[in-house]
Structures are given as C-alpha cells and as structure tokens.
C-alpha positions in Angstrom: 153.7 88.4 33.1 153.1 84.7 33.4 154.8 84.6 36.8 152.7 87.5 38.1 149.5 85.6 37.0 150.6 82.5 38.9 151.4 84.5 42.0 148.1 86.3 41.8 146.2 82.9 41.5 148.2 81.5 44.3 147.4 84.5 46.5 143.7 84.3 45.7 143.6 80.6 46.4 145.4 81.1 49.7 143.0 83.9 50.7 140.0 81.7 49.8 141.4 78.8 51.9 141.9 81.1 54.8 138.4 82.6 54.6 136.8 79.1 54.3 138.9 77.9 57.3 137.7 80.9 59.4 134.1 80.3 58.4 134.4 76.6 59.1 136.0 77.3 62.5 133.3 79.7 63.5 130.4 77.5 62.4 131.8 74.0 63.3 132.2 73.2 66.9 133.8 69.8 67.7 132.0 69.7 71.0 129.0 71.5 72.6 129.0 72.1 76.3 126.7 73.2 79.1 127.7 74.3 82.6 127.0 72.0 85.6 124.7 73.9 87.9 123.4 73.4 91.4 119.9 72.2 91.4 117.2 71.0 93.8 114.1 68.9 93.0 111.6 66.6 94.6 109.9 63.3 93.9 106.5 62.5 95.1 102.7 62.6 94.5 101.6 65.4 92.2 98.2 66.8 93.3 95.9 69.7 92.6 95.4 71.2 96.0 92.2 73.1 96.9 92.7 75.6 99.7 90.2 75.6 102.7 90.4 78.5 105.1 88.5 80.4 107.7 87.4 83.4 105.6 85.0 86.2 106.3 83.7 88.5 103.6 84.1 92.2 104.3 81.1 94.4 103.2 80.4 98.1 103.1 76.9 99.5 103.4 77.9 103.2 103.3 77.6 105.0 100.0 80.6 107.1 98.9 84.2 106.9 97.8 86.1 104.0 99.3 89.8 104.3 100.3 91.6 101.2 101.6 93.6 101.6 104.7 95.5 98.4 104.0 97.1 97.0 100.8 95.9 93.8 99.2 97.6 90.9 101.0 98.5 93.0 104.1 98.0 91.6 107.6 95.3 93.4 109.7 94.5 93.1 113.4 91.0 92.4 114.8 88.9 95.6 114.7 91.7 97.3 112.7 90.7 99.7 109.9 90.3 98.1 106.5 88.9 101.1 104.6 87.4 104.6 105.0 84.4 106.0 103.2 84.4 109.6 101.9 81.9 111.8 100.2 84.0 112.1 97.0 87.0 110.7 95.2 89.0 113.8 96.1 89.7 112.6 99.6 91.0 109.2 98.3 93.3 110.9 95.9 94.6 113.1 98.7 95.2 110.1 100.9 97.1 108.3 98.2 99.3 111.4 97.7 100.0 111.5 101.5 101.0 107.8 101.4 103.4 108.4 98.5 105.0 111.4 100.2 105.3 109.4 103.5 107.1 106.6 101.6 109.6 109.2 100.2 110.1 110.6 103.7 110.7 107.2 105.2 113.1 106.3 102.4 115.2 109.4 102.8 115.3 109.0 106.6 116.4 105.4 106.3 119.0 106.4 103.7 120.5 109.1 106.0 120.5 106.7 109.0 122.5 104.2 106.9 125.5 106.3 106.2 128.1 103.6 105.5 129.0 104.7 101.9 131.8 102.2 101.7 129.2 99.4 101.8 127.1 100.8 99.0 127.4 99.4 95.5 127.2 102.3 93.0 126.8 99.8 90.1 123.8 98.2 91.9 122.2 101.6 92.5 122.7 102.6 88.8 121.1 99.3 87.7 118.1 100.1 89.9 117.8 103.5 88.2 117.9 101.8 84.8 115.4 99.2 85.8 112.9 101.7 87.2 113.2 103.9 84.1 112.6 100.9 81.9 109.6 99.9 84.0 108.1 103.4 83.7 108.6 103.4 79.9 107.2 99.9 79.4 104.3 100.6 81.7 103.3 103.8 79.9 103.7 102.1 76.5 101.5 99.2 77.5 98.9 101.4 79.2 99.7 99.9 82.6 99.5 103.3 84.5 98.7 101.6 87.8 102.2 100.2 88.3 104.0 103.3 87.3 103.6 104.9 90.7 105.7 102.2 92.3 108.4 102.4 89.7 108.5 106.1 90.1 109.1 105.7 93.8 111.9 103.2 93.1 113.4 105.7 90.7 113.4 108.6 93.1 114.8 106.4 95.9 117.7 105.2 93.6 118.5 108.7 92.4 118.6 110.0 96.0 121.0 107.2 96.9 123.2 107.8 93.9 123.4 111.5 94.8 124.4 110.6 98.3 127.1 108.1 97.2 128.6 110.4 94.6 128.5 113.4 96.9 126.3 115.3 94.5 123.9 116.0 97.4 124.7 115.2 101.0 122.1 117.4 102.8 118.6 116.3 102.4 117.1 118.4 105.3 115.6 120.9 103.0 114.0 118.2 100.9 112.6 116.5 104.0 111.2 119.8 105.3 109.5 120.3 102.0 108.0 116.8 101.9 106.7 117.0 105.5 105.2 120.4 104.7 103.3 118.9 101.8 102.0 116.1 104.0 100.8 118.6 106.7 99.0 120.7 104.1 97.3 117.7 102.5 96.2 116.3 105.9 94.7 119.7 106.8 92.6 119.6 103.7 91.2 116.1 104.4 87.4 116.0 105.2 86.1 113.7 108.0 85.2 110.2 106.7 81.5 109.3 106.5 82.3 105.8 107.8 84.9 103.2 108.3 85.1 99.4 107.8 86.9 97.3 110.4 88.2 93.7 110.4 86.0 91.3 112.3 89.0 89.0 112.8 92.8 89.2 112.5 94.4 87.9 109.3 95.3 88.9 105.8 93.1 91.3 103.8 92.4 90.1 100.3 90.6 92.6 98.0 89.0 89.9 95.9 86.3 87.2 96.5 85.6 84.0 94.6 82.3 82.8 96.0 83.9 79.8 97.7 84.3 81.5 101.1 81.2 79.8 102.5 81.6 76.6 100.4 85.0 75.4 101.5 84.8 75.7 105.3 86.8 74.2 108.2 83.8 73.2 110.4 83.4 69.5 109.3 86.4 68.2 107.3 84.7 64.8 107.0 82.3 66.4 104.4 85.3 67.1 102.0 85.0 64.0 99.9 86.1 63.5 96.2 82.4 64.0 95.2 82.1 67.2 97.1 85.3 68.7 95.6 84.2 67.7 92.1 80.7 69.2 92.5 81.5 72.3 94.5 80.3 75.6 92.9 80.8 79.2 94.0 78.0 81.1 95.7 76.7 84.5 94.7 79.0 87.2 96.0 77.2 90.0 97.9 76.9 93.2 95.9 78.5 95.2 98.8 81.5 92.9 99.2 84.8 94.8 99.1 87.1 91.8 100.0 87.7 89.3 102.7 89.8 88.5 105.8 91.7 85.2 105.6 92.6 83.8 109.0 96.3 83.4 109.5 95.8 80.4 111.8 95.5 76.7 110.8 94.2 76.1 107.3 93.9 73.1 105.0 94.8 71.7 101.5 92.4 69.1 100.1 93.3 66.9 97.1 91.5 64.0 95.4 93.8 61.1 94.8 93.5 57.4 93.9 92.7 55.1 96.7 96.1 53.3 96.3 97.9 56.7 96.6 95.9 57.6 99.7 97.1 54.3 101.4 100.6 55.8 101.4 99.6 58.2 104.2 97.9 58.0 107.6 96.5 60.7 109.8 99.2 62.5 111.8 102.0 62.0 109.2 104.2 65.1 109.0 105.1 65.9 105.4 106.3 68.6 103.0 104.3 69.9 100.1 106.2 71.7 97.3 104.4 74.6 95.7 105.2 77.2 93.0 104.7 80.1 95.5 107.9 82.1 96.0 107.2 83.1 99.6 106.5 79.5 100.7 107.8 77.0 98.1 107.9 74.3 100.8 105.0 73.9 103.2 105.2 71.9 106.4 101.9 70.0 106.6 100.2 67.2 108.6 97.8 64.6 107.3 94.6 65.7 109.0 92.0 63.5 107.5 91.5 60.9 104.7 88.0 60.6 103.3 87.3 57.8 100.9 84.7 57.9 98.1 81.6 55.8 98.2 81.3 55.7 94.4 84.8 54.9 93.1 88.4 54.1 94.1 89.3 57.6 95.1 89.9 59.5 98.3 90.4 63.0 99.5 93.5 63.6 101.6 93.3 66.7 103.7 96.6 68.3 104.9 96.7 71.0 107.7 99.2 73.8 107.6 100.0 76.8 109.8 102.2 78.8 107.5 100.6 81.8 105.8 101.6 84.7 103.6 99.9 87.2 101.3 100.4 84.9 98.3 98.9 81.9 100.1 96.0 84.1 101.2 95.2 84.8 97.6 95.5 81.2 96.4 92.4 78.9 96.0 93.9 76.0 94.1 97.1 75.0 92.4 99.5 72.3 91.3 101.6 70.9 94.2 103.8 67.9 95.0 103.5 65.9 98.2 107.3 65.2 98.7 108.4 61.6 99.2 112.1 62.4 98.6 114.2 65.5 97.8 117.4 65.6 95.7 120.1 68.2 95.4 123.3 68.2 93.5 124.8 69.2 90.1 122.4 69.2 87.2 123.6 68.2 83.7 121.9 67.2 80.5 120.9 63.6 80.1 122.7 63.6 76.8 126.0 64.2 78.6 126.0 60.9 80.5 128.4 58.2 79.1 129.4 54.7 80.1 133.1 54.1 79.9 134.5 50.7 81.0 131.3 50.1 83.0 131.6 53.5 84.8 128.9 56.2 84.5 130.4 59.6 83.9 130.6 62.7 81.7 133.3 64.4 79.6 134.4 67.8 80.9 136.2 70.4 78.8 139.5 71.3 80.3 141.5 73.8 78.3 141.7 72.3 74.8 141.1 68.7 75.8 138.3 66.7 77.4 138.6 64.5 80.4 136.3 61.7 81.6 134.8 62.4 85.1 132.9 59.6 87.0 129.5 60.6 88.4 127.1 59.2 90.9 123.5 59.8 89.6 121.0 60.7 92.3 118.0 61.5 90.1 117.2 61.5 86.4 114.5 62.5 84.0 114.2 62.3 80.2 116.0 65.6 80.0 118.5 65.9 82.8 120.3 64.1 85.6 121.3 65.2 89.1 124.7 64.1 90.2 126.2 64.0 93.7 128.3 67.0 94.4 131.5 65.6 95.8 134.4 67.2 97.5 137.6 65.4 96.6 141.1 66.0 95.4 140.6 63.4 92.7 138.8 63.9 89.4 135.2 64.8 90.2 132.4 66.9 88.6 132.5 70.4 90.0 130.1 73.3 90.0 130.3 75.3 86.7 132.3 72.6 84.9 131.8 72.8 81.1 130.2 69.4 80.5 130.2 68.0 76.9 126.6 67.3 75.7 127.5 66.8 72.1 130.7 65.4 70.5 132.0 62.5 68.4 134.6 59.9 69.1 135.4 61.3 72.6 138.0 59.8 74.8 139.9 60.9 77.9 142.6 63.5 76.9 141.3 64.1 73.3 142.3 67.5 71.9 139.2 69.3 70.6 140.2 73.0 70.4 
C-alpha cells in the first residue's frame, strides 16, 4: 500500500514537471528573431509640395440628367466627349448597363483569345473569387453599394476563368450572343441626348474641383512666394461646374523651405522627388525657380515635372522628399546590431545555434538599419536570414534551441 502511494506521488510529480517544462518551453524563448528583408529608402529634404497645373473647369449649362463619358482620372483628347445630358435618369442607367455588359463581353473575348491553360494558376483564380465575394459582402454590410458593381464584375470574370480552366464550360459563344443581344436592345432604347460637354484641352478629367484652379497658375512663377503660398485661399466654384481638365504637359511643385535649405539648389538642377503615390513614387524634376521672401528667411523652390497620371491629376498638396541620396539593402532592427571585437555585426539563427555575421551599415534610424547586401562565399548577411533582435549572453556558436 505504501509502495503504491510512493509510486503515485512520483508519477504525479513527474507529470507536473513535464507539464511545467512544456509550458516554460512554449512561453520562454531564448532568442527573438526577425527576417532580414530587402528595403529601399531615401534621405533628403522633407517638404509639403503644392501642385500647380494648367487646369480648366468644365461646366454644363444644359438642364437634365448627366452621364459621364469618361471615368474620373481618365485621359481625354481635345474636343473629346466628357459627358452627355439626357432628359431623365433612365438614359444614364441604361448607359451604365451597356458599359457593364461591354466589360463582360470584352473580358470573355480576351479570355478565349488567351487559351494557354497550362499557364493559368487555378489557385490564383480561386483567390480572386474569394476576394471578390468578400468585397461584395463587406461592401453591402458597410453600405458601400457603389463599389459592389466593380467587385461583381471581378467575380463574374474569375468564375468564367475557373470554368474554362476546369473544363466545366469551354464554349462561351452562347453567352457572348446573349450579352451582345442585350447591348443591342439597350442601345435601341436610348433617346437622343439633349446636349454634350466636350474637353477644351487634352489631359486628365477630374470630377472634383477645389477652387484653386485659377489661384495656382503657371503664367508667372515669380509670384509664387512663401507669402503667396501661406495666404492663398480657394475661389468660389461655379454652380454649374462638373469637374476639370488637368493638362498632362509640364506642371510644377512649389514648396516653402528655409533660406539655408534653398541654397542647396540652383535653377536647372535635375533631381528626384519621392512621393507616397503608387503610380509615381519617384518623380523626375528640375529646379525651375527659387523665390526668396522679403519678410523672413524663407524661400519657395519650384520644381517642374512632366510625368502625369490620374493620381497626380487629383493631388493638390502632399508630403514629399527631395532626394539627396538613396539607399537599398537588407533591413534589420536597430536592436539587432552588436559590436564584437570592434566589428559591427548581427547574430543570425542557424539551426539550433547562432553565428555572428559582420555587416556594413549604409543607413540607420532609431528603429532600423540598412545593411549592404553582399554576395560572397564567406559569412555574410543574406536575404530572409533570421536575425536575433533579443537574446542574452550571445556568442558565436551558442546553442539556443
């Protein structure tokens, strides 16, 4: 009896030790790591850039229901149709239906023309189906019914492609005939428009106006002083304004800077400005003019640019960086950097041990450093290496796992 009790106590104790060990192992980590990732950044003068363009407000004097012939941000040619005016909203609804049907027709025809099924990724198509469905559900739940139409088109396109890949449906001729028949019927029901609005110049159509179209002009750049930028106010927008045309030719970025910073540049300097715009994150610019203030130690630097996109056409001001130097390499946490025997480096997890890897720091902030990405047979930091950012009493070859 006594023996059984001892065995039972021993077994319970052993089990408790095992459980505690498992809990400790799962909670306690001798080292914490982060992956070394490729990263690009720039160093330079941070500015708030004000956009100055050639812009013309588009107006409509005809009463009725307006239907835009171009989407917001779309390029339009001179005298090209911007919008049509109809007697009622019914025509606009019909035109929208025709546009949606034509998108489906174009998508199916492109899909049939591209018949290399071996090059199609079924997993990617399935993910597009899931993404579109989620977008529709979230849009409906949040009341964003405007964006559901685009998600629905994406869903139909992805489903058609999946059916073609899996062989569930290979003949889309009947579907194409049906869609084209619907387009013909809708076109036959369209009334004649009461009027149309044409673009006075080529450029990008923007459906919004901000009142600065006639304030920030390109006619006399010498007037763009720090005082002018600080005091500029929008003008009243015409009641019949429906948007504007933004010229896609040369335009300007104006920024007020300290006088000492303005001395870093001279007219004619070719530079790069970093923005947060996806379509043009890097803008090639030229210093066009530098206007000093008569009241304080500031100046306006005006940069000219010839790149344009729908995103840039919609931008009036934003945070930017005039690049003085760019850096690219492997990004790791600043906490990972160590000095061993006078050599700067990081510890990298290799299997169950850590090894010290020398690094050449190109750029650093309070949070991270960028290291030179080297190609060598010797021990160097490599892309996706697990770099130790937290650990105690580390040394080369230490077993941590």
